[in-house]
N, C-alpha and C positions, 0 to 999 in steps of 0.2 A: 291716893287724894292729896297727900302732901306735897308731891311732885307737881300735880297740877296747880295747886294754890300758888306755889312758888313761881311758876311758868307764867301765870296770869299776872301776878305781882310783878314781874320782871318786864313783861310785855307793857303794862299800863306804865311804868316808870320810862322804858325806852320812849313810848309815843309822847309823853309828857316831856322829855328832853327833846324830840325832834321838832316839836311844835314852837317851843321857846327859842329855838334858834334858827326857825324858816327863814326869817328876814337876813339873815348873816351869811346866807350862801351864796356863793358867786358864780357857779356854774348850772345852767338849765338845760335840758334836753326834751324836746317833745315832736308834736306834728303840727303842719298847717295845712290848711285846704283852702284852695284857690288858685292862683295863678302865681307862683307854682304850686303843687300839691307835693309833700315829702316831709323832711326831717328839717327841725328847727332847732338851734342851739343859740344861747346868751351867755356871755362871759362879762361879767360886771368888772369893770376897772375902777371905779370909785364909787361914791354913793348917788353920782348923777350921771355917769358916762359907761357904755357898755359897748362891746362888739357883739354883732347879731351875725349869724352865717345861716345859710338856708341850701339844702341839696335836695331835688326832687326832678318832677318831670311837669312838664308843660303840656297840655292836650289840646289847648285851644288853638284857634287858627291863627294865622300870620297877623300879629300885633303891630307889626311894623308896616305902616301903610304905603311907604315907598320903597319896599325890599325890592332887590334886583332880579326876581324871578325864579330861584332857585327852591323856593318853598314848595315840599312836595305833599303837605298835608298831614303828615304824620306827627307822633309826639318828639319832643326834645328833652335832653337832658339840661336842667337849669342849677346853676351855683350862684350864690350871691354872698356877699360880705360887706356889712355896712358898720360905720361908727356912729352911735348915737348918743344924744343928749337928752334927759329926762327933765321935764318941768313938774315937780311932785306937789306945789302949790297952785296951779292952774284951776284945779277943780276941787273945791272944798266939800268934803264929804266923811262919813265916818269911816269907809274904806278909802285905800288908796288907789286913786285913777290917775296916774302921771301922763300927760301928753308927752309924746317924744318925736324927734327930729333928726335926721342924720344925713350922711352921705356916704355913698358905697359905689361898688363896682358889681357888674353881672357878667356871666360867660352864659351862652346858651349853645349846645350842639346837637346836631341830629336834625331830621326833618328837612334838610338842605341848608341848614343855618351856618354850617361850616365854621364853627368857632366864633361865633358873633361875641363881640365886646361892647357894653354898654356903662356908662356912668348913671347911677340913679340916686334920686333922692328919696326920702322917706319920711313918711308923716304918719303917726299912729296914736292909738291910745291902749294903754294896758290897765288891766284890773289885777291888783295883788292883794288877795283876801288876806284878812287878817289871821296871823298864827297858822299858816299853811305853807307848803313848799312849792306853791304852784303859782304861775301867771297866766292869764289870758289875755291875748292881744287881737286888735284889728289894724291892718295897716295898709297904706297906698303908698305905692312907688313909683313915679314917673321916671321913666329911663330914657335916655339918649343914646341911640345904638351908634357907636362909631366905626365899626368895620364888620363884616366886608363891606357894608355900604351904610350910609347913615338915614335915620330915622326917628321917630317916637313911638314909645309904648308906654304901657302902664301896668304895673304888677299889683296884685292885691291879694292879701291873705288874712285868714281868721284861724288862730291857732292856740295852744296851750304847751307849757312846759313845766316839768316837775325839776326842782333845783336841789341837788346832790350836796 
């Protein structure tokens, strides 16, 4: 009985410390669902800027309307990296809902895409619940594909990350 009481007290103290420093954590890892679906990571570089990374697969059709005909209908691997700016004062609420925007790049391969490279803009909103180590986000990212042929597409995802 004595050991279980000590373990419960230690666990409560550990959880209390975890929630008190949740907003100070810099690296988050989680999942995103949409186009693409996969793993999402975020690394804060200051109180308003961050790098955003995604690695997943795209299962939708050919989103580049003028693609050069090599698309075979299969899924493709997607990697993107963006630099983001956050506007924490855009929405006034008891919770934090920063709007964010940024610019980055994307590489798709598979399904005939042959390592396509694109520049993308990112627009989104995040929810940072008070005293937790998570964020939830919704974003859209228009993309201008540069190679192997040019075209326009749009990525979009809903996701959540846990910050370590």
